[in-house]
Gaussian input, Z-matrix of N, CA and C with variables (Angstrom, degrees):
# hf/3-21g

backbone

0 1
 N
 C     1     B1
 C     2     B2     1     A1
 N     3     B3     2     A2     1     D1
 C     4     B4     3     A3     2     D2
 C     5     B5     4     A4     3     D3
 N     6     B6     5     A5     4     D4
 C     7     B7     6     A6     5     D5
 C     8     B8     7     A7     6     D6
 N     9     B9     8     A8     7     D7
 C    10    B10     9     A9     8     D8
 C    11    B11    10    A10     9     D9
 N    12    B12    11    A11    10    D10
 C    13    B13    12    A12    11    D11
 C    14    B14    13    A13    12    D12
 N    15    B15    14    A14    13    D13
 C    16    B16    15    A15    14    D14
 C    17    B17    16    A16    15    D15
 N    18    B18    17    A17    16    D16
 C    19    B19    18    A18    17    D17
 C    20    B20    19    A19    18    D18
 N    21    B21    20    A20    19    D19
 C    22    B22    21    A21    20    D20
 C    23    B23    22    A22    21    D21
 N    24    B24    23    A23    22    D22
 C    25    B25    24    A24    23    D23
 C    26    B26    25    A25    24    D24
 N    27    B27    26    A26    25    D25
 C    28    B28    27    A27    26    D26
 C    29    B29    28    A28    27    D27
 N    30    B30    29    A29    28    D28
 C    31    B31    30    A30    29    D29
 C    32    B32    31    A31    30    D30
 N    33    B33    32    A32    31    D31
 C    34    B34    33    A33    32    D32
 C    35    B35    34    A34    33    D33
 N    36    B36    35    A35    34    D34
 C    37    B37    36    A36    35    D35
 C    38    B38    37    A37    36    D36
 N    39    B39    38    A38    37    D37
 C    40    B40    39    A39    38    D38
 C    41    B41    40    A40    39    D39
 N    42    B42    41    A41    40    D40
 C    43    B43    42    A42    41    D41
 C    44    B44    43    A43    42    D42
 N    45    B45    44    A44    43    D43
 C    46    B46    45    A45    44    D44
 C    47    B47    46    A46    45    D45
 N    48    B48    47    A47    46    D46
 C    49    B49    48    A48    47    D47
 C    50    B50    49    A49    48    D48
 N    51    B51    50    A50    49    D49
 C    52    B52    51    A51    50    D50
 C    53    B53    52    A52    51    D51
 N    54    B54    53    A53    52    D52
 C    55    B55    54    A54    53    D53
 C    56    B56    55    A55    54    D54
 N    57    B57    56    A56    55    D55
 C    58    B58    57    A57    56    D56
 C    59    B59    58    A58    57    D57
 N    60    B60    59    A59    58    D58
 C    61    B61    60    A60    59    D59
 C    62    B62    61    A61    60    D60
 N    63    B63    62    A62    61    D61
 C    64    B64    63    A63    62    D62
 C    65    B65    64    A64    63    D63
 N    66    B66    65    A65    64    D64
 C    67    B67    66    A66    65    D65
 C    68    B68    67    A67    66    D66
 N    69    B69    68    A68    67    D67
 C    70    B70    69    A69    68    D68
 C    71    B71    70    A70    69    D69
 N    72    B72    71    A71    70    D70
 C    73    B73    72    A72    71    D71
 C    74    B74    73    A73    72    D72
 N    75    B75    74    A74    73    D73
 C    76    B76    75    A75    74    D74
 C    77    B77    76    A76    75    D75
 N    78    B78    77    A77    76    D76
 C    79    B79    78    A78    77    D77
 C    80    B80    79    A79    78    D78
 N    81    B81    80    A80    79    D79
 C    82    B82    81    A81    80    D80
 C    83    B83    82    A82    81    D81
 N    84    B84    83    A83    82    D82
 C    85    B85    84    A84    83    D83
 C    86    B86    85    A85    84    D84
 N    87    B87    86    A86    85    D85
 C    88    B88    87    A87    86    D86
 C    89    B89    88    A88    87    D87
 N    90    B90    89    A89    88    D88
 C    91    B91    90    A90    89    D89
 C    92    B92    91    A91    90    D90
 N    93    B93    92    A92    91    D91
 C    94    B94    93    A93    92    D92
 C    95    B95    94    A94    93    D93
 N    96    B96    95    A95    94    D94
 C    97    B97    96    A96    95    D95
 C    98    B98    97    A97    96    D96
 N    99    B99    98    A98    97    D97
 C   100   B100    99    A99    98    D98
 C   101   B101   100   A100    99    D99
 N   102   B102   101   A101   100   D100
 C   103   B103   102   A102   101   D101
 C   104   B104   103   A103   102   D102
 N   105   B105   104   A104   103   D103
 C   106   B106   105   A105   104   D104
 C   107   B107   106   A106   105   D105
 N   108   B108   107   A107   106   D106
 C   109   B109   108   A108   107   D107
 C   110   B110   109   A109   108   D108
 N   111   B111   110   A110   109   D109
 C   112   B112   111   A111   110   D110
 C   113   B113   112   A112   111   D111
 N   114   B114   113   A113   112   D112
 C   115   B115   114   A114   113   D113
 C   116   B116   115   A115   114   D114
 N   117   B117   116   A116   115   D115
 C   118   B118   117   A117   116   D116
 C   119   B119   118   A118   117   D117
 N   120   B120   119   A119   118   D118
 C   121   B121   120   A120   119   D119
 C   122   B122   121   A121   120   D120
 N   123   B123   122   A122   121   D121
 C   124   B124   123   A123   122   D122
 C   125   B125   124   A124   123   D123
 N   126   B126   125   A125   124   D124
 C   127   B127   126   A126   125   D125
 C   128   B128   127   A127   126   D126
 N   129   B129   128   A128   127   D127
 C   130   B130   129   A129   128   D128
 C   131   B131   130   A130   129   D129
 N   132   B132   131   A131   130   D130
 C   133   B133   132   A132   131   D131
 C   134   B134   133   A133   132   D132
 N   135   B135   134   A134   133   D133
 C   136   B136   135   A135   134   D134
 C   137   B137   136   A136   135   D135
 N   138   B138   137   A137   136   D136
 C   139   B139   138   A138   137   D137
 C   140   B140   139   A139   138   D138
 N   141   B141   140   A140   139   D139
 C   142   B142   141   A141   140   D140
 C   143   B143   142   A142   141   D141
 N   144   B144   143   A143   142   D142
 C   145   B145   144   A144   143   D143
 C   146   B146   145   A145   144   D144
 N   147   B147   146   A146   145   D145
 C   148   B148   147   A147   146   D146
 C   149   B149   148   A148   147   D147
 N   150   B150   149   A149   148   D148
 C   151   B151   150   A150   149   D149
 C   152   B152   151   A151   150   D150
 N   153   B153   152   A152   151   D151
 C   154   B154   153   A153   152   D152
 C   155   B155   154   A154   153   D153
 N   156   B156   155   A155   154   D154
 C   157   B157   156   A156   155   D155
 C   158   B158   157   A157   156   D156
 N   159   B159   158   A158   157   D157
 C   160   B160   159   A159   158   D158
 C   161   B161   160   A160   159   D159
 N   162   B162   161   A161   160   D160
 C   163   B163   162   A162   161   D161
 C   164   B164   163   A163   162   D162
 N   165   B165   164   A164   163   D163
 C   166   B166   165   A165   164   D164
 C   167   B167   166   A166   165   D165
 N   168   B168   167   A167   166   D166
 C   169   B169   168   A168   167   D167
 C   170   B170   169   A169   168   D168
 N   171   B171   170   A170   169   D169
 C   172   B172   171   A171   170   D170
 C   173   B173   172   A172   171   D171
 N   174   B174   173   A173   172   D172
 C   175   B175   174   A174   173   D173
 C   176   B176   175   A175   174   D174
 N   177   B177   176   A176   175   D175
 C   178   B178   177   A177   176   D176
 C   179   B179   178   A178   177   D177
 N   180   B180   179   A179   178   D178
 C   181   B181   180   A180   179   D179
 C   182   B182   181   A181   180   D180
 N   183   B183   182   A182   181   D181
 C   184   B184   183   A183   182   D182
 C   185   B185   184   A184   183   D183
 N   186   B186   185   A185   184   D184
 C   187   B187   186   A186   185   D185
 C   188   B188   187   A187   186   D186
 N   189   B189   188   A188   187   D187
 C   190   B190   189   A189   188   D188
 C   191   B191   190   A190   189   D189

   B1=1.4467
   B2=1.5211
   B3=1.3067
   B4=1.4592
   B5=1.5182
   B6=1.3140
   B7=1.4546
   B8=1.5194
   B9=1.3111
   B10=1.4586
   B11=1.5243
   B12=1.3218
   B13=1.4504
   B14=1.5141
   B15=1.3163
   B16=1.4530
   B17=1.5206
   B18=1.2776
   B19=1.4497
   B20=1.5223
   B21=1.3171
   B22=1.4452
   B23=1.5234
   B24=1.3172
   B25=1.4571
   B26=1.5295
   B27=1.3282
   B28=1.4613
   B29=1.5197
   B30=1.3261
   B31=1.4600
   B32=1.5231
   B33=1.3275
   B34=1.4598
   B35=1.5297
   B36=1.3438
   B37=1.4705
   B38=1.5327
   B39=1.3146
   B40=1.4598
   B41=1.5262
   B42=1.2921
   B43=1.4495
   B44=1.5171
   B45=1.2961
   B46=1.4661
   B47=1.5204
   B48=1.3018
   B49=1.4514
   B50=1.5187
   B51=1.3039
   B52=1.4545
   B53=1.5242
   B54=1.3183
   B55=1.4617
   B56=1.5157
   B57=1.2922
   B58=1.4607
   B59=1.5247
   B60=1.3087
   B61=1.4593
   B62=1.5263
   B63=1.3124
   B64=1.4612
   B65=1.5164
   B66=1.3082
   B67=1.4559
   B68=1.5193
   B69=1.3100
   B70=1.4564
   B71=1.5193
   B72=1.3087
   B73=1.4614
   B74=1.5160
   B75=1.2963
   B76=1.4547
   B77=1.5235
   B78=1.2977
   B79=1.4616
   B80=1.5241
   B81=1.3129
   B82=1.4637
   B83=1.5175
   B84=1.3444
   B85=1.4560
   B86=1.5243
   B87=1.3042
   B88=1.4564
   B89=1.5172
   B90=1.3257
   B91=1.4579
   B92=1.5188
   B93=1.3167
   B94=1.4595
   B95=1.5178
   B96=1.3238
   B97=1.4638
   B98=1.5301
   B99=1.3447
   B100=1.4699
   B101=1.5298
   B102=1.3354
   B103=1.4686
   B104=1.5248
   B105=1.3277
   B106=1.4632
   B107=1.5150
   B108=1.3286
   B109=1.4668
   B110=1.5180
   B111=1.3251
   B112=1.4587
   B113=1.5228
   B114=1.3276
   B115=1.4550
   B116=1.5308
   B117=1.3407
   B118=1.4647
   B119=1.5272
   B120=1.3255
   B121=1.4683
   B122=1.5207
   B123=1.3231
   B124=1.4749
   B125=1.5350
   B126=1.3335
   B127=1.4681
   B128=1.5236
   B129=1.3381
   B130=1.4745
   B131=1.5286
   B132=1.3140
   B133=1.4671
   B134=1.5216
   B135=1.3212
   B136=1.4661
   B137=1.5269
   B138=1.3337
   B139=1.4641
   B140=1.5259
   B141=1.3310
   B142=1.4612
   B143=1.5272
   B144=1.3251
   B145=1.4654
   B146=1.5224
   B147=1.3203
   B148=1.4696
   B149=1.5273
   B150=1.3255
   B151=1.4656
   B152=1.5231
   B153=1.3320
   B154=1.4658
   B155=1.5248
   B156=1.3249
   B157=1.4662
   B158=1.5283
   B159=1.3322
   B160=1.4627
   B161=1.5167
   B162=1.3289
   B163=1.4620
   B164=1.5257
   B165=1.3194
   B166=1.4621
   B167=1.5243
   B168=1.3047
   B169=1.4639
   B170=1.5239
   B171=1.3102
   B172=1.4726
   B173=1.5350
   B174=1.3025
   B175=1.4622
   B176=1.5170
   B177=1.3265
   B178=1.4628
   B179=1.5203
   B180=1.3316
   B181=1.4695
   B182=1.5326
   B183=1.3067
   B184=1.4702
   B185=1.5239
   B186=1.3202
   B187=1.4623
   B188=1.5169
   B189=1.3180
   B190=1.4579
   B191=1.5104
   A1=108.71
   A2=116.29
   A3=122.31
   A4=108.41
   A5=116.73
   A6=122.32
   A7=108.38
   A8=117.27
   A9=120.93
   A10=110.16
   A11=116.62
   A12=122.26
   A13=105.78
   A14=116.47
   A15=117.15
   A16=113.13
   A17=118.70
   A18=123.48
   A19=113.35
   A20=114.27
   A21=121.96
   A22=107.41
   A23=117.85
   A24=121.78
   A25=110.58
   A26=115.94
   A27=121.80
   A28=108.92
   A29=115.70
   A30=120.45
   A31=112.00
   A32=117.93
   A33=121.57
   A34=110.04
   A35=117.13
   A36=120.22
   A37=111.12
   A38=116.65
   A39=121.01
   A40=108.71
   A41=115.07
   A42=119.75
   A43=108.57
   A44=116.42
   A45=121.29
   A46=108.13
   A47=114.04
   A48=120.00
   A49=108.10
   A50=116.16
   A51=121.56
   A52=107.33
   A53=115.66
   A54=120.27
   A55=108.38
   A56=116.50
   A57=121.63
   A58=105.45
   A59=116.14
   A60=121.60
   A61=109.04
   A62=115.73
   A63=121.55
   A64=108.86
   A65=116.49
   A66=121.62
   A67=106.50
   A68=116.19
   A69=117.77
   A70=111.28
   A71=115.39
   A72=122.93
   A73=107.21
   A74=116.79
   A75=120.51
   A76=108.73
   A77=115.64
   A78=122.59
   A79=108.12
   A80=116.85
   A81=122.16
   A82=107.89
   A83=115.65
   A84=121.64
   A85=108.68
   A86=115.78
   A87=120.32
   A88=110.10
   A89=116.24
   A90=120.33
   A91=111.36
   A92=116.73
   A93=122.06
   A94=114.69
   A95=117.31
   A96=120.95
   A97=111.50
   A98=117.77
   A99=119.30
   A100=111.22
   A101=117.06
   A102=120.25
   A103=111.22
   A104=117.05
   A105=120.65
   A106=110.43
   A107=117.79
   A108=121.22
   A109=110.98
   A110=117.65
   A111=120.69
   A112=109.80
   A113=116.47
   A114=121.29
   A115=110.96
   A116=117.37
   A117=120.23
   A118=111.47
   A119=117.14
   A120=120.64
   A121=110.68
   A122=116.53
   A123=120.57
   A124=110.30
   A125=117.03
   A126=119.59
   A127=110.77
   A128=117.08
   A129=121.16
   A130=110.14
   A131=117.41
   A132=120.76
   A133=111.12
   A134=117.19
   A135=120.87
   A136=109.86
   A137=117.10
   A138=121.92
   A139=110.43
   A140=117.06
   A141=120.73
   A142=111.65
   A143=117.42
   A144=120.59
   A145=110.41
   A146=117.35
   A147=120.72
   A148=109.94
   A149=116.59
   A150=119.81
   A151=111.40
   A152=117.29
   A153=119.60
   A154=112.83
   A155=118.21
   A156=119.02
   A157=111.26
   A158=116.74
   A159=121.62
   A160=113.50
   A161=118.43
   A162=121.08
   A163=110.14
   A164=114.89
   A165=119.96
   A166=110.24
   A167=116.53
   A168=122.19
   A169=110.42
   A170=115.87
   A171=120.89
   A172=110.72
   A173=116.46
   A174=120.37
   A175=110.99
   A176=117.21
   A177=121.09
   A178=111.85
   A179=116.61
   A180=120.49
   A181=111.39
   A182=116.72
   A183=119.97
   A184=111.74
   A185=117.85
   A186=121.68
   A187=113.39
   A188=118.26
   A189=121.18
   A190=111.59
   D1=137.12
   D2=177.11
   D3=-110.71
   D4=138.58
   D5=179.58
   D6=-123.23
   D7=127.52
   D8=-179.31
   D9=-119.07
   D10=135.59
   D11=169.18
   D12=-118.54
   D13=138.84
   D14=-172.36
   D15=-113.88
   D16=-120.43
   D17=-159.91
   D18=-89.79
   D19=147.97
   D20=170.36
   D21=-124.10
   D22=155.31
   D23=-178.53
   D24=-70.08
   D25=136.25
   D26=176.42
   D27=-131.66
   D28=152.72
   D29=-179.22
   D30=-78.80
   D31=-26.04
   D32=-177.97
   D33=-77.62
   D34=150.01
   D35=179.64
   D36=-78.56
   D37=68.16
   D38=179.69
   D39=-147.08
   D40=154.35
   D41=175.48
   D42=-93.05
   D43=127.21
   D44=178.59
   D45=-120.03
   D46=135.40
   D47=-179.95
   D48=-129.96
   D49=135.40
   D50=174.52
   D51=-110.44
   D52=121.40
   D53=175.11
   D54=-100.16
   D55=119.89
   D56=175.54
   D57=-112.05
   D58=95.15
   D59=-172.93
   D60=-98.45
   D61=112.16
   D62=177.18
   D63=-109.63
   D64=120.48
   D65=177.45
   D66=-121.92
   D67=122.30
   D68=-178.19
   D69=-151.27
   D70=163.52
   D71=175.35
   D72=-157.81
   D73=154.99
   D74=177.04
   D75=-101.56
   D76=124.38
   D77=178.61
   D78=-143.17
   D79=158.28
   D80=175.27
   D81=-115.03
   D82=127.57
   D83=179.23
   D84=-125.30
   D85=147.08
   D86=174.36
   D87=-72.10
   D88=157.53
   D89=179.31
   D90=-58.31
   D91=130.20
   D92=178.93
   D93=72.01
   D94=15.52
   D95=-177.62
   D96=-68.12
   D97=128.24
   D98=175.67
   D99=-67.29
   D100=-18.66
   D101=177.52
   D102=-64.36
   D103=-29.37
   D104=178.00
   D105=-59.75
   D106=-47.97
   D107=-177.89
   D108=-67.71
   D109=-36.64
   D110=175.28
   D111=-61.22
   D112=-44.40
   D113=-178.17
   D114=-65.74
   D115=-42.44
   D116=177.62
   D117=-63.03
   D118=-38.86
   D119=175.88
   D120=-61.69
   D121=-39.65
   D122=179.59
   D123=-65.08
   D124=-43.15
   D125=177.55
   D126=-61.00
   D127=-39.75
   D128=177.92
   D129=-62.71
   D130=-40.28
   D131=178.40
   D132=-62.08
   D133=-41.54
   D134=179.07
   D135=-65.13
   D136=-45.19
   D137=178.77
   D138=-59.04
   D139=-45.84
   D140=-179.74
   D141=-65.64
   D142=-37.70
   D143=178.04
   D144=-62.44
   D145=-42.08
   D146=178.06
   D147=-64.39
   D148=-46.68
   D149=-178.69
   D150=-61.32
   D151=-53.57
   D152=-174.02
   D153=-70.18
   D154=-20.02
   D155=173.85
   D156=-82.32
   D157=-7.16
   D158=-178.17
   D159=-98.98
   D160=-8.99
   D161=-178.15
   D162=-123.80
   D163=157.64
   D164=179.55
   D165=-93.22
   D166=166.98
   D167=175.17
   D168=-59.32
   D169=-40.84
   D170=179.80
   D171=-60.18
   D172=-41.60
   D173=178.03
   D174=-63.70
   D175=-44.08
   D176=179.58
   D177=-62.66
   D178=-37.67
   D179=-179.95
   D180=-62.83
   D181=-30.09
   D182=-179.96
   D183=-66.72
   D184=-19.52
   D185=-177.50
   D186=-106.05
   D187=6.36
   D188=179.36
   D189=-80.57

């Protein structure tokens, strides 16, 4: 499930967007399971895909 929160009013003449990207799933892993870390990496990949598909190159350059 993805959850998005968007705009709040600002006094400056600019558009501001807040992305609150929640990526989660319920799974059961054994203690010390390497599958846990694989699964967490996969969730991070999904989160990053959502984020980077939501911003432009110009926006990313502003944060370099």
